[in-house]
C-alpha positions as CSV (number, residue, x, y, z in Angstrom):
1,M,111.2,148.9,148.7
2,K,108.7,146.1,149.0
3,R,107.5,146.9,145.4
4,I,111.0,146.6,144.1
5,I,111.6,143.3,145.7
6,A,108.1,142.0,144.6
7,G,108.8,143.3,141.0
8,S,112.2,141.7,141.0
9,L,110.8,138.4,142.3
10,I,108.1,138.4,139.6
11,L,110.6,139.2,136.9
12,F,112.8,136.4,138.2
13,L,109.9,134.0,138.2
14,V,108.9,135.0,134.6
15,A,112.5,134.5,133.4
16,F,112.7,131.1,135.2
17,V,109.4,129.9,133.6
18,Y,110.5,131.1,130.2
19,I,113.9,129.3,130.4
20,F,112.2,126.2,131.8
21,E,109.6,126.2,128.9
22,R,112.4,126.7,126.3
23,S,114.4,123.8,127.7
24,Y,111.3,121.6,127.8
25,A,110.4,122.5,124.2
26,K,113.9,121.5,123.1
27,K,113.6,118.2,124.9
28,L,110.2,117.5,123.3
29,D,111.6,118.5,119.8
30,Y,114.5,116.0,120.3
31,K,112.0,113.3,121.3
32,V,109.8,114.0,118.3
33,S,112.8,113.8,116.0
34,E,113.8,110.5,117.6
35,L,110.3,109.1,117.2
36,D,110.1,110.3,113.6
37,N,113.4,108.5,112.8
38,R,112.0,105.3,114.4
39,L,108.8,105.6,112.5
40,K,110.7,105.9,109.2
41,K,112.8,102.9,110.1
42,V,109.6,100.8,110.9
43,E,107.9,102.0,107.7
44,R,111.0,100.9,105.6
45,E,111.0,97.5,107.4
46,N,107.2,97.2,106.8
47,N,107.6,97.8,103.1
48,R,110.4,95.3,102.9
49,L,108.3,92.7,104.6
50,K,105.3,93.4,102.3
51,S,107.6,92.9,99.3
52,E,108.8,89.6,100.8
53,I,105.3,88.4,101.5
54,D,104.3,89.4,97.9
55,S,107.3,87.4,96.6
56,I,106.4,84.3,98.7
57,L,102.7,84.5,97.7
58,S,103.7,84.9,94.0
59,I,105.9,81.7,94.2
60,E,103.1,79.8,96.0
61,K,100.6,80.9,93.4
62,M,103.0,79.8,90.6
63,H,103.3,76.3,92.3
64,K,99.5,76.1,92.7
65,I,98.9,76.9,89.0
66,A,101.5,74.4,88.0
67,E,99.8,71.7,90.1
68,E,96.4,72.6,88.6
69,K,97.8,72.2,85.1
70,K,99.6,69.0,86.2
71,L,103.0,70.5,85.4
72,K,106.1,69.2,87.0
73,R,109.7,70.2,87.3
74,A,111.9,69.3,84.3
75,G,114.3,66.4,85.1
76,E,117.9,66.5,84.1
77,K,117.1,64.3,81.1
78,S,114.4,66.8,79.9
79,I,116.9,69.7,79.6
80,V,118.6,70.0,76.3
81,R,121.7,72.2,76.3
82,L,122.7,74.0,73.1
83,N,126.2,74.9,72.4
84,K,127.1,77.9,70.3
């Protein structure tokens, strides 16, 4: 009788541990998925910011080259409009 109770108790504990582990694994899988989504979002934002920085640096470089060559913006009188 004691063996049956001990066996049942062990079986119950094994089943409990198995269910707990599966539940915990699902929770971790959800968390990994959530973090993966956040990582992708941050990577997209990072790429957008890199492009923005490149654009700003490109404009600044253009202004620097124009200064070195002593170029200046065309005034309204310098622009000739052609009509078709």
